N, C-alpha and C positions, 0 to 999 in steps of 0.2 A: 624256886625261880627259872623262870624261863629263859634259856641260853639260845634257842633257835626259834622264834618266832615267827621270823621272815625267811625262813629258807637259808641261813648261812648263821655263824656267828656274830653278835650285836659289834663286840671289839674288833674282828675282824674286817666287817664292812667299815666301820670307822677308820679303822687302819688305811682301808684302799682309799677312802675319801681323802686322808690324810695326803695319802702317795700322789693323788689327784692334783690336790693344790701345789704339794710341790713341784710335779712335772710342767705345771701351768705356769709357774712365776715367771716372769710377771703378769703376762696377760695371754696365757696359752689358751688352745681350744683342745686339747686330748680327750677322750674320754667326752663326748657329749652325748654319746648315746645311752649311758648310762643310765637308768630310770628303774624307779621300783624300790624295795626291801631287799628281793632275794641278790644279795650281791653274786651268788654262782653262777646267774645268768649273764653278770656282766661280760662285755667284750675282754678276752684276755685272762680271763678267770676260769679256771677248774677246781671244782671240790669231791672232795671224798662222796660218793652218794649214801653211805653209810652215816657218816659224823658230822658231813656238811663243813666239815673244815676246808679253807683253802690248801691244796697239795702243787698247783702249778701256776706261777704267774707268768705272762707272756706277754709284754708290751715290747714290740717289735715297733721301730720307727715312730711312736707316738707323739714324741717333743715337737712342737714347731718350731723349723728349722729358721724361722724368720725372726725367733726370739735371740738378742743380741749376747746373751753370756751362758757358759757353759752352765750343767746343770751338777750339781754336787749333793747326792742323794744322802739322807741321816739311815745308815744300815740299821738303826734303831726301829724303822719303819717298816721293814723286813721282817727282823727278828720277832716281830708279834704273831706271826704265823706258826705255830708252833710244829705244825704237820708238813710245813712246803716241802716239796721234793724237788721243785725246779723254779728257779730264779733266772726268767731270762730278758734281759733288758737292751737288745743290740740298738743302735741307730739312734741313740737317746740325747745325743751332746754332752754325754757324761765326762765330768773332767776330772773325778777321784769319788771315793766313796768316803763320807764323814763317818767315825766310830765304826770304822770296818770289822772291829774284832768279834763285835755286836752279834755279826754272820755265824759266827762259832756256836752259838746257843742252840744252832738248828740242827738239832741231831738226825734227822731224816734228809737232809738236803743232800742231794746227788750231783747236782747239775747248777753250773753256775755259766750262764753266757752272756757276756758284755762286750762283743766284738763290734767292731765298726764306732769306736766311740772316739775319744779324745783323753783320753787317760794318759798321763804324761809321768807321775810319782810312783815309783814301785810300790813303797809304804802305804797309800791310801788303798791298795788290797791285801794288807797283811789282816787277814782274819784268822789266824792261826790255824790251827790243825781242826779239819772237820775230818772224820774217821769215815762218816758216810759219802763224800764225795767222791766220784767217780767222772765226773766230765769238766771239762774246765776251757773255756774258749776267751782270749784275750786278744784274738787277732783283729787288725786291723785300728790300733791304737796308736798313740806316739809316745811309747813306752822306750825311755833312756837306758843307756848303764849297764850291767849285769842282770840277769836272772834275778827277782828281788826272793833272797835266801827263804823267805816266809812262804812263798808257793811252793818251795821244792821241799817244804815240810808235809805235805800231803801226799804220803807216800802210796795211798790206796786209789789215786787218779789213774783210770786205764784211758783217758784219751785228754792230750793237750795240745792247744792249739794257740802259739804266740806269733804267728807270721805277721808279716807286714807291719812291722813296729822299727824301733831305732835301736835294737838290744846288742850289746856289745860283748867281748870277753870270751871266756873258755866255758863250754856248756856240760863238761864231763861230771864235775862236781854234782852237778845239780841231779844230770841220767842216773850218775850209778846208785842213788839210793832209789828213784822211780821205777822198780824193778816189778811193779803192776801194768804199768804202761804197754799198752796194745798199738795206740795209733798218736805220734806225734809231728808235728808240722810247725818247724821252726823256721821254716822260708823266707826270704825276703828282708833280713836282718841284716846285720855288720857283725855277727859271730866269726873270731878270727882263731887264730893259732893252727894249732895239728888238729887232723879230723879227729874227733871223738870214738875211733875205730873200738877200742876195747870196752868203754862203756856200752856203746850200743849190742856189742857181743854179748853182753852178760843179761839184755833184756829177754829173756826166753819167752816171754807172751808177746812181743813184739809182732805186728802186724805189717804196720805202714809206718814208715819212714820217710819223711820229706825236708831235705835240708836245704835244698835249693837257693839261688841267688842271696850265698853269706861271700865271707872271704875266707873259708879255710885255705891252710896252705899244705904244703906238702905231697907226700906220696900215699896211696891208700891201697891196700891191697884186699879185694873184695871176699877172698879167701876169709878172711876174719869172722865174714856172718855166715860160713858153711853149714852150721849148726842151727841156725834161727828157722827150725822146721814151717815155724806161721810165717813166717815171712810173704808178704805177696805184692808189696808196694816199696819201690826204691827210687829215690829222687834225690841226685846229688849232684844234678846240672849246676854250672854258673857259678863256680867257684874258683880259685886260683891255685886248686891242688891238680897232680895228675894220675888219675887212675893205673894202677902198674896193670901190664900184660904178664899173665903169670906163666912162668918157664915152666913150671909143673902142673900137670893137669888136675885138677880137684873138680869133687863131686859135691854141690849143693843138696842139703836135704830139703829147700825150700823150691816151691811152684810159683816164680812171680806171674803176677798178672801186669802187672806195670813196671817199667825199668826205663828209667830216662838217665844219660848219660851224657846228655847234651854241653859241651865246652868243656869235656872233662880231660883234653889233651891227649886222646886217644891214637895211636899211629896203626895198632892190629886190633880187629874184634876181638874183644875176650872168647875165649873159647868155651865158656861155662854155658855161653847164651845160646848154642846152639843146640843145647840139653834143655833150655826149658820151651816146653810144648805147648805151653797153654797162655801163652804172652797175648795180652788185648792191645798193647801198646808197647813200642818199642820206639825211644828218641836216641839216637847216636848222631844226632845234629852238629856243626860247626866243630868238627874235630880235625883229624889229619889221616883220616881211614883212605886207602888206595886200592886200587885192584878192581874187578868185576864184584858187582852186589850180587850176595851167595844166593842161592834159587831159596836154601833153605828158610831165610827171611820171611819171605812169603807164604811158606808153607806152615811155620811158628806162629806168625803173627795175625791175629784172628780179626783186630778193627784197624789199627792206627800205626802206621810205620814210617818215621821221619828218620832223613836221611839228608837233610837240607846243608850245602857250604862244607864238602868234604873234595876228596880228590877221586871219587871211583870214577871209571873207564868204563868202554864198551857199549854194548847195546842197552835197551831197555829190558830192565829187569822181568824175569819169568819163571812162574812157578814152575815146580817140578811135576807137580800135579796136575790134573785136567783145568781147575781155575782155583783162583782164589777169593778168600771171604773179605778179604780187606774191603773197609770203607773208606778210609783215609791214608792218601800214600803223597808224600812229600821228596823229590828226590832233586830239587831243585839247586843249582848254583853248584854243578859237578862238571865231568868233562863226558859227558855220555854222548854217544854220538849212533847215527845209524837211522833208518826209518822207523818209525814207530810201528809197533804188531797191526797186521792187518785185523785179526782179530780180537784188539784190546776190549772190547763189549762184551767176547764170551771168555777170555780170560780172567777178567776182574769186573764182573756182572753188578757186584753191588757197590760199587765205589760211590762215594757222596763228593769227596773231594779228592783231586787230581792237581799236585802241582809238580811240573816239569821243566819250571821256565828257567833260562840262562845254562844251557846245555847247548851242545852241537846237532842236534835234532836235524834232519833233514827229511826230503820228500814231501810227499802229499798229507793233508790229516786224512788217516782212515775212515770210512765212512762208518766203520760198526760203533763208532760213537752213538751212534743213533742207539744201540741195544742198551746205552747207559741210564735208563730212565729214572734212576734215583740220585742222577749225577747234580750237585749244586754249585760246583765251584770247579771251573777248569780255567788253568793258569798255565799256557804256553809260550810266553812272552819271551823274547831272545832266543831264539835258535833261528834255523834256517828254513824252516817249511816254506816251500813255494805251492802255486795253482789256488783254484778258487776255494774259498768257505764252502765246504759240502752242505749240499742242502739241507740234508735231515738231522745235522747237527745244531741247524737255527727252526726248526719245523717241528722236529717231534721229541725235543728234551725240554718237554715241558715244566721239570722241575729247576732248570738253571736259571741261578741267580747271581752268577759271577762269570764272565768270560773274556780271558785275557787271553791276545793275540797280537799284542805290540810287538813290533821291531823284529817281524818277520820279511818273508818277501812274497808276500802273497796279493793275488792277484784278482781282477773280475771285479764285482759289485761290492760296495761296502757290505752288505748283509745279503742274502739272495733271495730272489724274489718271493713273494708269498711265505716269509719268514714269520715265526710265530714265537715269540719268547715272553710269555705272559708276566712269569715273576721275575723277568731280567731286572739286576738294581746296578749292577757295577760292568759297564762295556770300556774295555781298553783294546784299542785298533790302531794309534797311533803309529807312525812310522812303517806303512807297508806301501802297494804300489796298487791300492782301489781307489778304483774309478765310480763315474757315477754322481749322481744327486746325493743329498742328504737321504737315508734309508728312511723309506714310506713306513717300511713295517714296524720302526719302534714306536709308531703310535698307540700300538697293543700293548708296549711296554709301560704300564701306567703308573709301575712303582719305581723307576728307574731313577735312581740318586745320583747316577756319576757315567756321563761318556766321556771319552778323551778318545776324539779321533782326528787329533793333529796330524799334519804331514804327511797326509796321504793324495791325493790324485784328485778328491771330491771338485765338482765344478757344479756350475749351474746356478738360477736365482733362488738364494737359501730361504727368502719369503716365500717361494713358491712351493716348499718342500718340509719347511719344519713345522712340527705340528707341536701343539702344547702339550710338554713334558709336566705334570701337575706336583710331581714331588723332584723332582731334579734340583739339586744341590749343586755340583759342578758341572760345569759343562763348556768343554772344550774344543775349540773347531779351527784353531789357530794353525797358518801355514797350509792352505789348500787355495783353489782358484774361485772361490764362491763369487758371484756377483749381485748387481742390485743392492735395494736399499737395505738396511738391517731391520729383521722381522718383526714387526709390531707384537706377532706371539707372544715375544720374550716379556712383555709387561706382561702377561698373565701365568709368568713361572713366578709365583711371590718368594717360593723358599731360596730362590738362588744366591748363592754364595760366592760362588766365582765365575766367571762368564771371561774367555778367551775368545776373540775374534778376529785376533790380530793377522798379518800377514794374510790378507787376501786383498780381492779386486771389489769392495764394498763402495758403494758411495751413497748420495743423499745425506740427510742429517741424522743426529742421532735421535731417537724416537724422544717426545717430549712426557712420553707417560711410563719412562724409564723409572721413578719415583711411585709407581704401583709396585714394584719388589719390595715387599714389607721386610723382607729380610736385611736388606742394605740401613733402613731406617729403624729397627728393632734394637733396644738396647742389649738383647742376651738370645741373640743368634744362633749361640753353640748349642743351648737346650734343644734346638729344632733340628739338630743336624745327627740323624743314627749313624755315626759314626762306627767303624768296625775297625779291627786291626789289619784286615787286608786293606782297606782304603790307604792309596797311595796315588801321588803325582806329583810332576814338576810344574813351577810357574817359576816365570820372572819376576821378582818382586824386588823392588829397590836396584835393578840393573842387575840383579845377581840370581841366576835359575838356585831355586830352593826345592828340596824334594822334602814334600810334607806327608805325613805316614800316621795312622792312627790317630788319636785324639786330637793333634794339631791340625788336622785338616777341619776340624768343625769351625775352629776360630779365623781361618782365613777369608777374609771378604773384599775382593778383588774385580776389577774390571779393566780388560786390556783389550781397545780397540786402535791399537799402533797399526801404521804400515797399509793403510789402505786409501780410500781416495775420499774420505768424507767431507762434506761442506757445511756451509751455515755457520751460524752461531752456537757457540757452547750453551746448551738448554739449560734455564735456571733452575728446571726440576730437578738436573742431573747434579747440582750443588746443594740438593735436599738430602743427599744420600749419607748422612752424619756417621755411618758406621763405618762405612768402608776406610781398610785401609792401604790399597793401593790404586791408583788412577792412572791409566797410560793412555793419550790420546795423541801420541807424537807419531810424525811422517803422515799428516793429513793434509786438507786443505782448507782448515778450520779459518775463520774470519771473526771480525768482530772484537771484543774487548776480552779482556780474562773478567771475569765476574766476582764483583766483592764479597758475593754470597759463596763464594767458594770458603769463608770465613767460618760458615754451618759445619764444613766438614773437620769435625774437631778430632777424628780418630786418626786422620791421614798421617801415614808416614812415609809414603811415596808418590808424590806429584809429578809428571812429566807432560807437558804440553810442547816439546820441543817439537823444532821443524814443520810449522804451521803458519799462517800468515796473520796471527793473532796482532793486532795494535793498542795503541793507548797506553797509558801507565801501567806499571806493576803495583796491584792496588796493597797500600799498606797495611789492610784489615788481616790481609797473609799472615802478619804478625803472629795472630791469636793460635796458630797452627803449632801448637808446643810439640805433639811428638813428629812433626817432619824432619825425617833424617836424609832423604834424598829429593831434590828439585830442580826441575832443570825446564827452562822457558828458554833455552837459545833457540838460536837462528828463527825469531820472529822478525814483524815489526813493530817492536814496541820502543817506547821514547819514553822521556824524562829520567829525573831523579830516581837512583834506586833507592827502596827503605831500607835501612837497614834495622830496625827494632826487633826485638823479639827472635825469633827464630831464624827470619830471613837474613839475619847478621852472621849467620852459621856458613854461609855457603859460600863457595871462591868464584872464580869468574868464569870457570868453564859451565856454571850453571848460568849462564848471562848474555854469553859471548855468541858474535852474530846477529845482533840487532844496533846497527850504527846509531841508532835514536837514544840508546841509553848510557847514561854516563854516573858517573859518581864511584868511589869502591862499592866492590873490590874491583870493578873494571879499572883500565888504565887513564880512561877518558875523563876528562874533568868538566863539570857543569858547568855553562855559560849561563850566568844569571840573568843576562838581556835575551837572548835568545831562550823563550821556552819551549819553543817545537822546534825541531830540527827538519831539515829539508828529507821531504818525502821520496818513495823511490819512484820511479816512472815504469810500472806495470807493463802498459801497452801505449801503443801510438797516438790512441785516440787520445788519452789523457795528456802526452804531449803536447799534441796541438791545441788543447785546451789551454793550457798553464803556457803557452805561446802568443796566444791570442790577443793579450794584453799590450804589450811588447809591441806588437806589429801597428796597431792602431796608435800609439805614441807616436812611431816614427813617421807615419803617414800624415798625420796632423803637423808635424814639426815641416814635412815637407811642403804642405799646402800654404803656411806662414809664409 
């Protein structure tokens, strides 16, 4: 009988085809590349070359994400692969396994990876004891309750990953028996109770412990881990406990490469850290540490040092050696002061990330920044630096992607002439005393995503200097002295999410090409915004200034053109921007009627047209704006009875005041059913004369009679 006529076992080929059918149910398209009889050559399948039996199934993110229901694969399908060693099914919308105990028949199975799915019930994972299992990854699912007891029966597991779930309870019982563990990550759950110091101290093979982002309480002494000689990675940040600062010096047997103690209520730096000579990363952020930053930190830590939001004082930290090999340094939100070291580029030449924002540093920016050829991020906002931005900082730092200098006392041009920042993506310069035109050099920054240059002293005709920035998502130029018309170039910036031109001296009409900006009409704009944890900006939405950070920045779609001298009517093209959340055109000289096509802007949450010269009735079609939370058309020349249907009935008189011709609730003025149109204003002498002419003619006729 021929068992492997086609390069793989017939029964295993049939089983793979059954899995394909199951993962595609009802109408998926996964594994369309599978063809031929040799299933060992199929995508995601690996066979033993000697036996041609399947030993590895690696189906990463294969299920069509558009399928409406979760996938519940029957474990019987996988149990047919007798020699299977690794089963990887991450990102396939799995809701659980049917007959999970069938996996217990796989005596050679060493690895199960089902992370990034939607498994909620722990009993769907009870496959019993699998003596050969060494690796188990269930992270980024929706597991609830305690860790399933059946998982704790796999006593020989070396690597256990349960992070980013909804698990609660005490973990000590489970960990106590899993003495083979080398790597455990239970971060970002809701585990509570006392920190499991004793169970962890009994894991003599442990190398990595990650328990951050939980709800452990009480006090913990790290001396419990003194005998864990293999421990190299320890992260217990962001819990509700306090790490004791030991009064008795203890000498650990381990040499850590990573130590994360952020938000651990530390008041003194634990003394044992100074003995850790091989640290690659140390995070002591969000504690209550005070005094000067010790020089040994820059000596002992070779890659990343994070000391954000403490109470450190004194000058910029300096290594006791000639130079430090640090690639990342975050000392933001402290009370450090004095000038930056003139030779910072020599002292820390390998820096890629430097965040020293929100301190009290002063003086001029050192020109030695130019020596930092690998610097990607430089954040110095919220200090007291003065003088001009050094030419070398913006001409030779060809790797720089993020430049933050906001809220200082910098003067001179916005960017030095002939600057070149070809990889720049984030630029923050707001609230300085920078002058001149919009920087022409930004035309070389073709990947720029965000530019915040508000509240400086820039001036000139914006349309003459603004270049097309093809990737820009957020352009904030409010609070300057720009003149002239709104640049037509904006219409070519099709990915714009947020535009702030408020508080300038711009004039002319709103560009009719504004509907060319497709992100304001695209139903999924957030997918086109490569947000980053560093992305942050303030924006006045719904009459309140909000701070947007990280992922939230990718979903705001807003326009603010208020406090200018814009004229003409509101173009109908603007009302086609059906994804906009916030639109502010207040404090301009706009005329004409409120377009009824505003009803197309169904995502609007805030609309401000106040303090213009708009006339006519309030369109009842605006009642379709069901998400509208703030609405202001006050101080215009609108008239007629207010429509109260739908969302328009939820606003008080402040939204409508200053329009003498408007009547009806919520205003105090009742409507006169006979007089449909109230008297108009007399805006100029010519109009007054025209209105008086008929009366004068009547008087003359009477006199002649």
